[in-house]
Each structure stands twice: as C-alpha cells, then as structure tokens.
C-alpha positions as CSV (number, residue, x, y, z in Angstrom):
1,M,0.0,0.0,0.0
2,S,1.5,3.3,-1.0
3,L,0.1,6.8,-0.5
4,S,1.7,9.9,-2.1
5,F,2.5,12.9,-0.1
6,A,3.1,15.7,-2.5
7,P,3.8,18.9,-0.6
8,L,7.6,19.1,-0.3
9,K,7.8,21.6,2.5
10,Q,5.3,19.8,4.7
11,L,7.2,16.5,4.3
12,I,10.5,18.1,5.2
13,D,9.0,19.8,8.2
14,S,7.4,16.5,9.3
15,S,10.7,14.7,8.8
16,S,12.5,17.3,10.7
17,N,10.1,17.1,13.6
18,L,10.3,13.3,13.5
19,G,14.1,13.5,13.6
20,R,14.1,16.1,16.4
21,D,11.6,14.2,18.5
22,M,13.0,10.7,18.0
23,G,16.6,11.7,17.6
24,V,16.5,10.9,13.8
25,D,16.8,13.9,11.5
26,F,15.3,12.7,8.3
27,G,15.3,16.2,6.9
28,A,19.1,16.3,7.2
29,I,19.6,12.8,5.9
30,F,17.5,13.4,2.7
31,A,18.9,17.0,2.1
32,A,20.1,16.0,-1.3
33,V,16.9,14.2,-2.3
34,D,13.8,15.6,-3.8
35,L,11.0,14.6,-1.4
36,A,8.1,15.9,-3.4
37,N,7.1,12.4,-4.6
38,A,7.9,10.6,-1.3
39,T,5.3,8.3,0.1
40,R,4.6,7.5,3.8
41,V,2.5,4.7,5.1
42,E,1.8,3.9,8.8
43,R,0.0,1.0,10.3
44,L,-0.1,-0.4,13.8
45,D,2.8,-2.7,13.0
46,E,5.1,-0.5,11.0
47,F,6.0,2.9,9.5
48,E,7.3,3.0,5.9
49,L,9.0,5.9,4.1
50,F,9.9,5.5,0.4
51,V,11.5,8.1,-1.9
52,E,13.2,7.7,-5.3
53,D,15.4,10.3,-7.0
54,E,18.2,10.6,-9.5
55,L,21.5,11.1,-7.6
56,T,25.2,10.7,-8.2
57,Q,26.8,7.6,-6.9
58,A,28.6,9.5,-4.2
59,Q,25.5,11.4,-3.0
60,A,23.4,8.2,-2.8
61,H,26.2,6.4,-0.8
62,V,26.2,9.2,1.8
63,V,22.4,9.0,2.2
64,A,22.6,5.2,2.5
65,L,25.2,5.2,5.2
66,A,23.3,7.9,7.2
67,L,20.2,5.7,7.1
68,L,22.2,2.8,8.5
69,G,22.9,4.9,11.6
70,I,19.3,5.6,12.7
71,G,18.9,2.5,14.8
72,P,20.2,3.9,18.2
73,S,17.9,7.0,17.8
74,L,14.7,4.9,17.8
75,P,12.8,3.7,20.9
76,N,13.9,0.4,22.3
77,R,10.6,-1.2,21.3
78,D,11.1,-0.4,17.5
79,R,13.4,-1.9,14.9
80,F,14.3,-0.6,11.4
81,E,15.2,-2.0,8.0
82,I,16.4,-0.1,5.0
83,T,16.4,-1.2,1.3
84,I,18.5,0.6,-1.2
85,T,17.8,0.2,-4.9
86,V,20.3,1.5,-7.5
87,D,19.3,1.0,-11.2
88,G,17.2,-2.0,-10.4
89,E,19.8,-3.7,-8.0
90,A,18.8,-3.8,-4.4
91,A,20.3,-4.5,-1.0
92,S,18.8,-4.4,2.5
93,A,20.2,-4.0,6.0
94,C,18.7,-3.7,9.5
95,D,21.7,-2.6,11.5
96,D,24.9,-0.6,11.3
97,E,27.3,-3.5,11.4
98,E,30.3,-3.7,9.1
99,D,28.9,-6.4,6.9
100,S,25.7,-4.3,6.4
101,R,27.9,-1.3,5.3
102,V,29.8,-3.5,2.9
103,R,26.7,-5.0,1.5
104,I,25.1,-1.6,0.9
105,G,28.3,0.0,-0.4
106,G,28.6,-2.7,-3.0
107,L,25.7,-1.1,-4.9
108,F,27.6,2.1,-5.7
109,D,30.5,2.8,-8.0
110,L,32.3,5.3,-5.9
111,G,34.8,6.2,-8.5
112,S,32.1,7.2,-11.0
113,N,30.4,10.6,-11.3
114,T,27.4,9.2,-13.3
115,R,23.9,9.7,-12.0
116,A,21.6,6.8,-11.2
117,E,18.0,6.2,-10.2
118,V,18.2,5.5,-6.5
119,G,15.3,4.4,-4.3
120,F,15.4,4.5,-0.5
121,R,12.9,2.5,1.6
122,V,12.9,2.9,5.4
123,I,10.6,0.5,7.3
124,I,10.3,0.9,11.1
125,G,8.8,-2.1,12.8
126,K,6.7,-1.2,15.8
127,Q,6.2,-3.3,18.9
128,V,4.1,-2.8,22.0
129,Q,6.1,-2.3,25.2
130,H,4.7,-1.4,28.6
131,N,1.3,-0.9,26.9
132,A,2.8,1.7,24.6
133,I,3.3,1.9,20.8
134,S,4.8,4.5,18.6
135,V,3.0,6.6,16.0
136,Y,5.5,8.4,13.7
137,D,3.1,10.2,11.4
138,M,-0.4,11.2,12.5
139,E,-1.5,12.0,9.0
140,A,-0.4,8.7,7.5
141,F,-1.9,6.9,10.6
142,G,-5.2,8.7,10.1
143,R,-5.3,7.6,6.5
144,Y,-4.7,4.0,7.6
145,L,-7.6,4.2,10.1
146,A,-9.9,5.8,7.5
147,Q,-9.1,3.5,4.5
148,E,-8.3,0.2,6.0
149,P,-11.3,-2.2,6.5
150,L,-12.7,-1.7,10.0
151,T,-12.5,-5.4,10.7
152,Q,-8.7,-5.5,10.1
153,V,-8.1,-2.4,12.3
154,L,-10.1,-3.8,15.1
155,E,-8.3,-7.1,14.9
156,A,-4.9,-5.3,15.0
157,L,-6.0,-3.3,18.0
158,A,-7.3,-6.3,19.9
159,A,-4.1,-8.2,19.3
160,R,-2.1,-5.4,20.9
161,L,-4.6,-4.5,23.7
162,D,-3.9,-5.6,27.2
163,G,-6.4,-3.7,29.3
164,H,-5.3,-0.4,27.7
165,L,-3.0,0.9,25.0
166,R,-1.1,4.2,24.9
167,L,-0.2,5.5,21.4
168,I,2.8,7.8,21.6
169,C,2.4,10.2,18.7
170,I,5.1,12.3,17.0
171,G,3.9,16.0,16.6
172,L,0.7,15.6,18.6
173,R,0.0,18.7,20.7
174,K,-2.7,17.5,23.1
175,Q,-3.7,14.3,24.7
176,G,-7.0,12.7,23.6
177,G,-8.8,9.5,22.8
178,S,-10.7,7.1,25.1
179,A,-10.0,5.7,28.5
180,T,-8.7,2.5,26.8
181,L,-7.0,3.9,23.7
182,Q,-5.0,7.0,24.7
183,F,-3.2,9.2,22.2
184,V,-0.5,11.2,24.0
185,P,2.4,13.4,22.8
186,E,5.9,11.8,22.9
187,D,7.0,14.0,25.8
188,H,4.1,12.9,27.9
189,E,5.6,11.4,31.0
190,E,2.6,10.4,33.0
191,P,2.2,6.6,32.7
192,A,-1.1,5.3,31.3
193,T,-3.4,3.5,33.6
194,A,-6.4,1.3,32.8
195,T,-9.6,3.0,34.0
196,L,-11.7,-0.1,33.5
197,P,-10.6,-3.0,35.8
198,S,-9.9,-6.3,34.0
199,A,-12.7,-8.0,36.1
200,A,-15.2,-5.5,34.8
201,R,-14.1,-6.1,31.2
202,E,-14.4,-9.8,31.6
203,R,-17.9,-9.4,33.1
204,I,-19.0,-7.3,30.2
205,I,-17.7,-9.8,27.7
206,A,-19.3,-12.7,29.5
207,L,-22.7,-10.9,29.5
208,F,-22.3,-10.2,25.8
209,K,-21.7,-13.9,25.1
210,E,-24.9,-14.7,27.0
211,N,-27.1,-12.3,25.0
212,S,-25.4,-11.8,21.6
213,F,-23.2,-13.5,19.0
214,S,-20.8,-12.2,16.5
215,A,-18.2,-14.2,14.7
216,S,-16.5,-11.1,13.1
217,L,-15.9,-9.1,16.3
218,P,-12.7,-9.6,18.2
219,G,-13.5,-10.9,21.7
220,K,-11.4,-8.5,23.6
221,L,-13.1,-5.3,22.5
222,I,-16.1,-3.6,24.2
223,P,-18.0,-0.5,23.3
224,Q,-16.4,1.6,26.1
225,D,-13.0,1.1,24.4
226,F,-14.1,3.6,21.6
227,Q,-16.0,6.1,23.7
228,L,-14.1,9.2,22.7
229,D,-13.7,11.3,25.8
230,T,-11.4,14.0,24.3
231,P,-11.5,14.5,20.5
232,L,-8.0,14.8,19.0
233,G,-9.0,17.4,16.4
234,Q,-7.9,14.9,13.6
235,P,-10.9,14.2,11.5
236,A,-9.7,10.8,10.3
237,V,-8.9,9.6,13.8
238,D,-12.1,11.0,15.4
239,G,-14.1,9.6,12.5
240,F,-12.6,6.1,13.2
241,F,-13.6,6.3,16.8
242,A,-17.2,7.2,15.8
243,R,-17.4,4.3,13.4
244,A,-15.9,1.8,15.8
245,S,-18.1,3.0,18.7
246,A,-21.3,2.7,16.6
247,V,-20.4,-0.8,15.4
248,L,-19.3,-2.2,18.8
249,S,-22.4,-0.8,20.5
250,A,-24.8,-2.1,17.8
251,V,-23.2,-5.6,18.0
252,Y,-23.5,-5.7,21.8
253,L,-27.2,-4.6,21.6
254,C,-28.3,-6.9,18.8
255,N,-29.0,-10.6,19.1
256,N,-26.5,-11.3,16.3
257,A,-24.5,-9.0,14.0
258,E,-21.6,-9.4,11.6
259,L,-19.2,-6.8,10.3
260,E,-18.2,-7.3,6.7
261,S,-14.9,-6.5,5.1
262,D,-16.5,-3.9,2.9
263,N,-17.4,-1.8,6.0
264,T,-21.0,-2.9,6.1
265,L,-23.0,-4.4,9.0
266,T,-25.7,-7.1,9.0
267,Y,-27.7,-7.4,12.2
268,R,-30.8,-8.8,13.7
269,M,-32.5,-7.5,16.9
270,A,-35.5,-9.3,18.5
271,G,-37.5,-7.2,20.8
272,Y,-41.3,-6.5,20.8
273,K,-40.7,-6.3,17.1
274,V,-37.8,-7.6,15.0
275,L,-35.3,-5.2,13.5
276,E,-33.3,-6.7,10.7
277,E,-31.0,-5.1,8.1
278,K,-28.4,-6.4,5.8
279,R,-25.2,-4.6,4.8
280,I,-25.9,-1.1,6.1
281,S,-23.1,1.3,5.7
282,V,-20.9,1.7,8.8
283,A,-20.4,5.4,7.8
284,E,-24.2,5.9,8.0
285,L,-24.4,4.1,11.3
286,S,-21.7,6.2,12.8
287,G,-24.1,9.2,12.9
288,A,-25.9,7.4,15.8
289,H,-22.8,6.4,17.7
290,E,-23.4,8.7,20.7
291,V,-26.9,7.3,21.4
292,L,-25.9,3.7,20.7
293,N,-22.9,4.0,23.0
294,K,-24.9,5.4,25.8
295,I,-27.5,2.7,25.5
296,A,-24.9,-0.1,25.4
297,S,-23.0,1.4,28.3
298,W,-26.2,1.6,30.4
299,A,-27.0,-2.1,29.5
300,Y,-23.5,-3.5,30.1
301,D,-21.8,-1.2,32.7
302,A,-21.9,-1.7,36.4
303,G,-25.3,-3.2,37.2
304,G,-25.7,-4.4,33.7
305,S,-27.8,-7.5,33.2
306,T,-29.7,-9.6,30.7
307,D,-32.9,-7.8,31.8
308,K,-31.4,-4.5,30.8
309,V,-30.3,-5.8,27.5
310,G,-33.7,-7.2,26.8
311,L,-35.5,-4.1,27.8
312,A,-33.3,-2.0,25.6
313,R,-34.1,-4.2,22.6
314,N,-37.8,-4.0,23.3
315,V,-37.9,-0.2,23.5
316,L,-35.6,0.2,20.4
317,S,-37.8,-2.1,18.4
318,L,-40.8,0.1,19.2
319,H,-39.2,3.5,18.5
320,V,-37.1,3.0,15.4
321,A,-37.2,1.0,12.2
322,S,-33.4,1.1,11.8
323,L,-30.5,1.7,14.2
324,C,-29.4,4.5,11.9
325,D,-32.6,6.4,12.9
326,L,-31.2,6.9,16.4
327,A,-29.1,9.7,15.1
328,H,-32.3,11.8,15.0
329,Q,-34.1,10.3,18.0
330,P,-31.9,10.7,21.1
331,H,-35.0,10.6,23.3
332,V,-35.1,6.8,22.9
333,L,-32.6,6.6,25.8
334,N,-35.0,8.5,28.1
335,A,-37.8,6.1,27.1
336,I,-35.5,3.1,28.0
337,L,-34.7,4.7,31.4
338,S,-38.3,5.4,32.2
339,N,-39.3,1.8,31.3
340,Y,-36.6,0.5,33.5
341,Q,-37.9,2.6,36.4
342,I,-41.3,1.0,35.9
343,Y,-39.7,-2.4,35.6
344,L,-38.0,-2.0,39.0
345,K,-41.4,-1.2,40.6
346,D,-42.9,-4.3,39.0
347,N,-45.8,-2.3,37.7
348,V,-45.9,-2.2,33.9
349,S,-49.5,-0.9,33.7
350,A,-48.3,2.3,35.5
351,Y,-46.4,3.4,32.4
352,L,-49.5,3.3,30.2
353,E,-51.5,5.1,32.9
354,V,-49.0,7.8,33.2
355,R,-48.8,8.3,29.4
356,N,-52.6,8.5,29.2
357,R,-52.7,11.1,32.1
358,M,-50.1,13.2,30.3
359,A,-52.1,13.1,27.1
360,E,-55.2,14.3,29.0
361,L,-53.2,17.2,30.6
362,L,-51.9,18.2,27.2
363,L,-55.4,18.1,25.7
364,E,-56.6,20.3,28.6
365,S,-53.7,22.7,27.9
366,T,-54.7,22.9,24.3
367,A,-58.3,23.6,25.2
368,K,-57.2,26.4,27.6
369,T,-55.2,27.9,24.8
370,H,-58.2,28.1,22.6
371,A,-60.2,29.6,25.5
372,L,-57.6,32.3,25.9
373,V,-57.8,33.1,22.2
374,E,-61.6,33.4,22.5
375,S,-61.3,35.7,25.5
376,L,-58.9,37.9,23.5
377,L,-61.4,37.9,20.6
378,D,-64.1,39.0,23.1
379,S,-61.9,41.9,24.2
380,V,-61.4,43.1,20.7
381,R,-65.1,42.8,19.9
382,N,-66.0,44.8,23.0
383,G,-63.6,47.5,22.0
384,M,-65.1,47.7,18.5
385,L,-68.6,47.7,20.1
386,V,-67.7,50.8,22.1
387,V,-66.4,52.6,19.1
388,F,-69.3,51.7,16.8
389,T,-71.8,52.6,19.5
390,F,-70.2,56.0,19.8
391,V,-70.2,56.5,16.0
392,L,-73.8,55.4,15.6
393,T,-75.5,56.9,18.6
394,V,-73.6,60.1,19.2
395,V,-72.1,61.0,15.9
396,V,-74.7,59.8,13.4
397,V,-77.9,60.6,15.4
398,N,-76.8,63.8,17.2
399,G,-74.7,65.0,14.3
400,L,-76.6,64.3,11.2
401,K,-80.2,64.2,12.5
402,D,-80.2,67.1,15.0
403,T,-77.7,69.4,13.3
404,N,-75.8,68.7,10.1
405,A,-72.8,66.7,8.7
406,R,-70.4,69.5,9.4
407,V,-70.9,69.4,13.1
408,V,-69.9,65.6,13.1
409,F,-66.3,66.6,12.3
410,S,-66.0,69.3,14.9
411,G,-63.0,69.5,17.1
412,E,-64.9,68.2,20.1
413,Y,-65.9,65.0,18.4
414,V,-62.3,64.5,17.1
415,W,-60.9,64.7,20.6
416,I,-63.6,62.3,21.9
417,V,-62.7,59.8,19.1
418,I,-59.0,60.0,19.9
419,I,-59.6,59.5,23.6
420,I,-61.8,56.5,23.1
421,A,-59.3,55.0,20.6
422,V,-56.4,55.4,23.0
423,L,-58.2,54.0,26.0
424,C,-59.5,51.0,24.0
425,S,-56.0,50.4,22.6
426,I,-54.5,50.4,26.1
427,W,-57.2,48.0,27.2
428,I,-56.7,45.6,24.3
429,H,-52.8,45.7,24.6
430,S,-53.2,44.8,28.3
431,A,-55.6,42.0,27.4
432,C,-53.1,40.6,24.9
433,K,-50.2,40.7,27.3
434,D,-52.3,39.2,30.1
435,V,-53.4,36.3,27.8
436,V,-49.7,35.4,27.1
437,T,-48.8,35.7,30.8
438,R,-51.6,33.5,31.9
439,F,-50.6,30.8,29.3
440,D,-47.0,30.8,30.4
441,S,-48.0,30.5,34.0
442,A,-50.3,27.6,33.3
443,T,-47.6,25.9,31.2
444,R,-45.1,26.1,34.0
445,S,-47.6,24.9,36.6
446,T,-48.6,21.9,34.4
447,T,-45.0,20.9,33.7
448,Q,-44.0,21.1,37.4
449,L,-47.1,19.2,38.3
450,L,-46.2,16.4,36.0
451,R,-42.6,16.3,37.3
452,D,-43.7,16.2,40.9
453,S,-46.4,13.7,40.4
454,Y,-44.5,11.2,38.2
455,R,-40.9,11.6,39.3
456,N,-40.9,8.1,40.6
457,V,-42.1,6.7,37.3
458,L,-40.7,8.9,34.6
459,I,-37.4,10.9,34.5
460,E,-37.7,14.6,33.9
461,D,-36.2,14.5,30.5
462,E,-38.9,12.2,29.2
463,V,-41.6,14.5,30.7
464,D,-40.1,17.5,29.0
465,Q,-39.8,15.5,25.8
466,H,-43.5,14.8,25.7
467,T,-44.8,18.2,26.9
468,A,-42.3,20.7,25.4
469,K,-43.5,20.3,21.8
470,T,-47.2,20.6,22.6
471,F,-46.7,23.6,24.8
472,A,-44.5,25.2,22.1
473,N,-47.1,24.7,19.4
474,N,-49.9,26.0,21.6
475,R,-47.9,29.1,22.5
476,G,-47.0,29.7,18.9
477,H,-50.7,29.6,18.0
478,L,-51.6,31.9,20.8
479,I,-48.9,34.5,19.9
480,E,-50.1,34.4,16.2
481,Q,-53.7,35.1,17.2
482,V,-52.6,37.9,19.6
483,R,-50.7,39.6,16.8
484,R,-53.6,39.1,14.4
485,Y,-56.2,40.6,16.6
486,R,-53.9,43.4,17.8
487,R,-53.2,44.4,14.2
488,L,-56.9,44.3,13.4
489,W,-57.8,46.6,16.3
490,Y,-55.0,49.1,15.5
491,L,-56.2,49.2,11.9
492,V,-59.8,50.0,13.0
493,S,-58.8,52.6,15.5
494,V,-56.3,54.3,13.2
495,T,-58.8,54.4,10.4
496,L,-61.5,55.9,12.7
497,V,-59.2,58.6,14.0
498,A,-57.8,59.4,10.6
499,T,-61.4,59.7,9.2
500,F,-62.4,62.2,11.8
501,A,-59.2,64.1,11.5
502,I,-59.5,64.5,7.8
503,G,-63.2,65.5,8.1
504,Y,-62.2,68.2,10.6
505,V,-59.5,69.6,8.3
506,V,-61.7,69.6,5.3
507,S,-64.7,71.2,7.2
508,Y,-62.9,73.8,9.3
509,Q,-59.4,74.4,8.0
510,L,-59.4,74.4,4.3
511,P,-62.0,77.3,3.7
512,R,-59.7,79.8,5.6
513,F,-57.2,79.6,2.8
514,S,-59.7,80.6,0.0
515,S,-59.4,84.0,-1.8
516,P,-61.2,87.2,-0.5
517,K,-63.2,87.4,-3.7
518,A,-64.6,84.0,-3.0
519,D,-65.4,85.0,0.6
520,S,-67.4,88.1,-0.6
521,G,-69.2,86.0,-3.1
522,A,-70.1,83.5,-0.5
523,A,-71.4,86.3,1.8
524,S,-73.6,87.7,-1.0
525,T,-74.9,84.2,-1.7
526,I,-75.8,83.9,2.0
527,Q,-77.6,87.3,2.1
528,A,-79.6,86.7,-1.1
529,P,-82.2,84.4,0.3
530,A,-82.9,86.8,3.2
531,S,-83.8,89.7,0.8
532,S,-85.9,87.4,-1.4
533,R,-88.1,86.3,1.4
534,E,-89.6,89.7,1.9
535,E,-90.2,91.6,-1.3
536,P,-91.2,95.4,-1.4
537,G,-94.9,95.9,-1.6
538,R,-95.8,92.6,0.2
539,V,-97.0,92.8,3.8
540,R,-97.1,89.7,6.2
541,S,-99.7,90.0,8.9
542,K,-98.8,88.4,12.2
543,G,-101.0,85.6,13.4
544,I,-103.7,86.0,10.7
545,G,-101.9,85.0,7.5
546,N,-100.3,86.5,4.5
547,V,-102.2,89.3,2.7
548,S,-101.0,89.7,-0.8
549,G,-101.4,92.9,-2.8
550,S,-99.6,95.8,-4.1
551,V,-99.0,98.3,-1.3
552,K,-97.0,101.5,-1.4
553,P,-94.0,101.6,0.8
554,T,-94.2,103.8,3.7
555,A,-91.9,106.7,4.2
556,R,-90.0,104.9,6.9
557,A,-89.5,101.9,4.7
558,S,-88.3,104.2,1.9
559,Q,-86.0,105.9,4.3
560,M,-84.5,102.6,5.5
561,A,-83.9,101.1,2.1
562,P,-80.9,103.2,1.2
563,A,-79.4,102.3,4.6
564,D,-79.8,98.6,3.9
565,S,-78.4,98.8,0.5
566,Q,-75.3,100.6,1.8
567,A,-74.7,98.1,4.7
568,P,-71.1,96.7,4.9
569,P,-70.5,93.3,3.5
570,V,-71.0,90.4,5.8
571,S,-68.0,88.5,6.9
572,K,-67.6,84.7,6.2
573,E,-67.8,83.8,9.9
574,T,-71.0,85.9,10.4
575,A,-72.6,84.3,7.4
576,V,-71.8,80.8,8.6
577,H,-73.1,81.6,12.0
578,R,-76.4,82.9,10.5
579,E,-76.8,79.9,8.3
580,T,-76.2,77.5,11.2
581,S,-78.7,79.3,13.5
582,Q,-81.3,79.3,10.7
C-alpha cells in the first residue's frame, strides 16, 4: 500500500520534527533528495517511508550510510530496515554493522560521477512495550484508520490491547482518545493506567456472550474502548472512533451481528418487534454512535444484566425501524430509562396510565389555549362595540339628524374619538399581554405538576420530551392570534381617528385659505335668500296670514332702504353663523 504525499515543505517539516523528537533527523539525511514524490504509510505494525530520485553515486552512498545509523535513535521497542535500490539492483540492512555497510556499499561505484536512479525505503517495525506503541506520522496513521477495512483495524488493536493501550504520537500537541486507547504526545511522562478493571471487562464480555453473538468481532473489545472522551482534532482519527463505537455498540445490543470486510454491518434484533437489516453502511451508522454507545454502556456497565439488554431491545424495536434512525431520535434513551424505572417497581401498567394522564393534561392545555384566544377575541369585539356605539348613537344621530354633517367633524368630536381609541388600545394591549402571561404561568404549573407527580415513574427528560413540543405549538398559535387581533384593532382605531381628523381639516381648516373674492361671493350668496323672502310691496300679517297685494311703501321703509343697500359686506364667519342658526 503506497500513498503519495506531494507537498515538499510539509514533508521536510514532518521529517525534521520526527528527527528532532525521536533523535532521527530525516530532513538532514535526505537533504540532497527531492522529497516531493515521497510516500509514507503507517499502520499499527510498521511505518514506511519511500522516496526515489536521481543522484550521483557518491551522494546516494552518503544518504545510505546515514540511514544505517538511525537505529540507536529509535525507541527500544522499535526496529528498522532499509532497502536501497540502484538502477534495479537492491540490498537491505537492519543494523549498522560492518557487513551491512559493505553490502550496501557494493551497490555504488564510488569512482564514477554518473547519475543513477536510487530508491530509499525505510521501514520501522513497531512493537508494544509497557502498553505503549509509537505513531510516527499522525496524518499517515489517520489515512490508515480511514481507508483500511474496519475489521482489520479492530483485529490489529485487539491483538495489541492488554487492558489499555497508549499511542505515543510524534507531533501531537494534546492528549486525547478514550480511556482505553490514549493518544499522547511523545514527551508525555505520565504513565497510562487502565480506568476499567480487568474484572469489569471480563464481566461485560461474559454478559455479551450470554445475550449476543458475532463471529467477526474480536472478543477483547467492548463499546467503552471507543467512547471518545477527548477529541483529537484529527478528522480521520475522530471519525474512526465514531465508526468503531457505533459498530461495537450495535453488535452488543443486537442478538447477532456481523461486520463485513466492505465496512457494512448485517444485524438482527429481536424485541417486541424484529429489527433486521443487511449490509448497512458503517459510515451511515456512525451518525448514531453517541446514542448507541450510551444505551450499550447503560445495559452493560456496572449493574448491567440480561434484563437491561432485553428491555433496551424492546424499546428500540418500538421506537425505530433502523438503528441509523437513532441519530435523529436521542429521546429513545430516556424512554428506556423510564421503562426501567417501571420495571423496577414491577408495575408495567403504571407506564400506560402515566402516558394517558399526560395526554389528558396536554389536551386540557390545548383547550385552555383556545379559550384564551376566545377571551382575547371578546376583548377586541367589546372595543369595537364601544367605538361603533359612539359612532352610531352620538355622531350619526346627534350630528346628522339634529344638526348637520359639518358638526360631526367638529374639534370636540375629534378629541372624543382620539380619547376612546387610545383608551381601548391600552385595554386591548393589556388584554393581549395578560393572555400570554396566563398561558406561560399555566404551562409552568402543568410541567411542574407532571414532574412532581411522576418523578418516581418517569425521568424529567422524558416528561419534557412529551410536553415541550405541545406547549411550544400552543404558545405559537396563541402568539399568532394575539398579533392578528392586535393588528386588526390598530387598523380599525387608526382608520377611525384618521377619518375624523381628515373630516375636521376639510370642514374647518381648508376654507380659511380661500381668496377674499370667493369670501365676498359666499357672503352675497348667503344674504340673497334673506332679501328674497320679503319683497317690497308685500305685507305679512302676524298671526292671521299673508295678505298679498300691491302696497305703497311707507316713508320709513323708503328711508331705510338706502341704509340697507349701503350696509357693509357680511364676513364669512358671520354668514356661517347665521346659516347655522337658521
């Protein structure tokens, strides 16, 4: 297996770091070599570096001898082997002894300045010592974890695992991993300790063999081995932990499951219903690794039993049609815990009773929400009734019937309309706010009542899971209706006030800006009917009737006529006042 690593600078930096950390300066050794096409591969058993370039015989010989001297710089648990190829002829060595130097030196013609194609292959064999193993290149090791079949990686880990395993990584900046598989920087001096006692591991494995079967799963591994406590920040490594955790947890929960070499899982789970799938993608299942790991840990950790495993299978079979669905249904764990509480009390019917009672309370809450909306609607109706009563009784009757249309839009009526609109708006705003406050208070009281009443049967998370969505929907409906009716009222009140304000401006303000000529014409028009009602020569008798006939005007009347004809013009305000009084 060979993977290219193109960026030259990054490889030189990595090699320099590796040389500085382990005492091997690959950057200096390969100073004359173009490392752009070098490849690096790292597995649990070995690290391999291969590079090929065209060099002179003397340059290639210097590099080869330098590689022979890297043995003392490696950890005691690791061994190396180098293979030099010159124009198709190869030689290998695994130490710096004289015969190795002679064997490698025989490949080169030191007296020639010709250039040759020279390949250098460095293989470092890695062994576990004191529960520790080396990781020389995190990027190459991450590619191995991501691309190698999961079954092979798990088998390799199981073969090297003895309670726990510490992976000493070159260039790693922070410690991470699980309690069993710990990734630590090379300068980390604190010794690794197994957080899970061997007796507990054996008990979990024995319980698994009682309840499940898998021929493809190494017997040493348990789900807790891949429960990532501290992410490393390496996507390839963190992704491997997610896939391994999901697979181990699913295998431990199912009746039987098999991991295929193409990274697919076939499983069968027999609960209240049977869940069965063939060759589902491990990558797809990894999305549910957190929920699966929590359920498996609950069923197999301290206090784990066959009853817990069976109960978990029953609840899972009722809630999901595929284990991959758990990625979007984390509440299944709460349902399992609640069912276990009922199981401990030996009262299975209590669970159904509690669920029915919760459903009744939620229906009552919904009914109360609709009642609050109706009360809000009544408040809006009452406000509109006040306004319409004022308009019909006071304005229409008193204004149009008893006086005229112009009086309806007088300043007094405008102020009355404004005051009524403001007071009703304050009233409706307070009613809307009060409706929401009452709903929130009722929601809190109902939730707390459920928690206090059924805390011995259901856990709080499950109570919240069942009630939160209903309460949120009811509150959203209430808020929507409040906004709707509030906008309706504001539209009505603003329209009413604007109508009266415009009527007032048109009736009382606009005529003041007309021309004097128009004012005098209006005054003449107003005086004309008064003179036409009483013609000269016609006498009206008081209390008897009208006596028609041609009568000569008296002297007093003739004397007053010129005075009347010479009277000053009547102002606009006086004319309006006379017309109103008539």
